C-alpha positions in Angstrom: -62.3 9.5 46.5 -66.0 8.0 46.6 -67.4 11.3 48.2 -67.2 13.3 44.8 -68.9 10.5 43.1 -71.9 10.5 45.3 -72.2 14.3 45.3 -72.0 14.4 41.6 -74.9 11.6 41.3 -77.0 13.2 43.8 -77.0 16.6 42.3 -77.5 14.8 39.0 -80.3 13.1 40.1 -82.0 16.5 41.7 -81.6 18.3 38.4 -83.0 15.6 36.3 -85.7 15.1 38.9 -86.8 18.6 39.0 -86.3 19.0 34.9 -88.8 16.0 34.4 -91.4 17.6 37.1 -91.3 20.6 35.0 -91.8 19.2 31.8 -94.6 16.9 33.2 -96.4 20.2 34.1 -95.6 22.2 31.0 -96.6 19.2 28.6 -99.6 17.9 30.6 -102.6 16.8 28.2 -105.8 17.3 29.3 -108.0 14.0 28.5 -111.6 13.8 28.3 -113.4 13.3 31.5 -116.3 11.4 29.9 -113.5 8.5 28.8 -112.5 8.3 32.5 -116.3 7.9 33.8 -117.2 5.5 31.0 -113.7 3.5 31.8 -114.9 3.2 35.5 -118.3 1.6 34.3 -116.4 -1.1 32.3 -115.4 -4.2 34.1 -111.7 -3.6 33.6 -110.9 -7.1 32.2 -108.7 -5.7 29.3 -109.7 -9.0 27.4 -110.2 -7.1 23.9 -113.6 -9.5 23.3 -115.0 -6.0 22.3 -112.6 -5.5 19.6 -110.3 -2.6 21.2 -107.0 -3.4 22.6 -108.7 -2.5 26.3 -111.1 -0.9 28.2 -109.7 2.3 27.6 -109.7 2.0 23.9 -113.5 0.9 24.1 -114.1 4.1 26.5 -112.6 6.1 23.8 -114.6 4.6 20.9 -117.6 5.1 23.1 -117.2 8.5 24.0 -116.5 9.6 20.2 -119.9 7.4 19.3 -117.9 5.2 17.4 -118.9 1.9 19.1 -122.4 0.5 20.3 -122.9 0.5 24.0 -123.3 -3.3 24.0 -119.7 -3.9 22.9 -118.7 -5.5 26.2 -119.4 -9.4 26.5 -118.1 -9.7 29.9 -120.1 -6.8 31.3 -123.5 -8.1 30.1 -126.8 -6.4 30.9 -125.7 -4.5 33.7 -122.9 -2.3 31.8 -125.0 -1.8 28.9 -128.0 -0.4 31.1 -125.4 1.6 33.1 -123.8 3.1 29.7 -127.1 3.8 28.3 -127.7 5.9 31.4 -124.6 7.6 31.3 -124.7 8.4 27.4 -128.4 9.0 27.2 -128.6 6.5 24.6 -131.3 4.2 24.2 -130.2 0.7 24.9 -131.4 -2.7 22.7 -130.9 -5.6 25.2 -132.2 -8.1 22.6 -128.6 -9.2 21.3 -127.0 -8.8 25.0 -127.0 -11.9 27.2 -125.6 -12.3 30.8 -123.2 -15.3 31.0 -122.3 -16.9 33.9 -118.2 -16.1 35.0 -116.3 -18.5 33.0 -112.6 -19.2 32.6 -110.3 -21.6 30.7 -109.6 -24.9 31.7 -107.1 -27.3 30.3 -107.7 -31.2 29.8 -104.1 -32.3 30.9 -104.4 -35.8 29.5 -105.0 -34.3 26.1 -102.5 -31.4 26.3 -99.7 -31.6 24.0 -97.8 -28.6 25.1 -97.8 -26.8 21.4 -97.7 -23.5 23.3 -100.3 -21.9 20.9 -102.7 -20.9 24.1 -100.2 -18.6 25.8 -99.1 -17.1 22.8 -102.6 -15.7 22.1 -103.6 -15.1 25.9 -103.9 -11.4 26.3 -103.3 -11.6 30.0 -100.8 -13.9 30.4 -103.0 -16.5 32.1 -101.7 -19.8 30.8 -98.2 -21.0 32.2 -96.6 -23.7 30.2 -93.5 -24.4 28.1 -93.0 -26.4 24.7 -93.7 -29.9 25.1 -95.1 -29.6 28.7 -98.5 -29.4 30.3 -100.0 -26.2 30.4 -102.2 -24.5 33.3 -104.6 -21.5 33.6 -104.1 -19.1 36.5 -107.9 -18.5 37.8 -107.1 -14.7 38.8 -105.9 -13.6 35.7 -108.3 -15.4 33.0 -110.8 -13.2 31.6 -112.3 -16.3 29.4 -111.8 -14.4 26.0 -111.6 -17.6 24.4 -108.8 -16.9 22.2 -107.1 -19.9 23.5 -110.0 -22.1 22.9 -110.3 -21.3 19.3 -106.4 -22.0 18.7 -106.0 -25.2 20.8 -105.3 -28.0 18.1 -106.4 -30.9 20.6 -109.4 -29.2 22.1 -107.9 -29.8 25.3 -108.7 -26.3 26.4 -112.6 -25.1 27.2 -114.2 -22.7 29.0 -115.7 -23.6 32.2 -117.8 -21.7 34.5 -116.0 -20.9 37.8 -117.0 -23.1 40.3 -118.2 -21.6 43.6 -116.2 -21.5 46.5 -116.4 -19.4 49.6 -114.0 -16.9 48.1 -116.1 -16.3 44.9 -119.6 -16.6 46.0 -121.7 -13.7 46.1 -125.2 -12.8 47.2 -127.2 -12.5 43.6 -128.9 -9.1 43.3 -132.5 -9.3 42.9 -133.5 -8.7 39.1 -135.5 -5.5 38.1 -138.9 -6.3 37.2 -139.9 -4.1 34.1 -143.6 -3.7 33.1 
């Protein structure tokens, strides 16, 4: 009684799997390899600070020439220089500043639990519920500042990430230009 059901589901699974495999090969779309290379140069924060929905959209716009190479605030000067070398475009570093890594921090004593902050967070880095104090997941926060802008009590501020044994790194020497 159960054996025919198992056999029929197995046959259906194999047939549909083969059909999906053939469809994936037949309808495969070749992408621009430059987009993939540019995306590898971007930090991958998917924060949206550049005005695009993520690093893939920013890489697509850069490959098409529809965006400046200074579009990525989290990347700083290093990403601008890498994109300049990759695309062969002269880099204007006058408006680019290197910022220290930041993260959002909630001041619990003035948080009212309005839920505005985690509704606008693009990475779901804020945890909380209505009428409860919110907290930020350090690993998920990209310091985009959207939560800080919508907080009615100004209980969310961007703070430099404290240096711990896990986050400490050896600073690279600055390149001297003459």
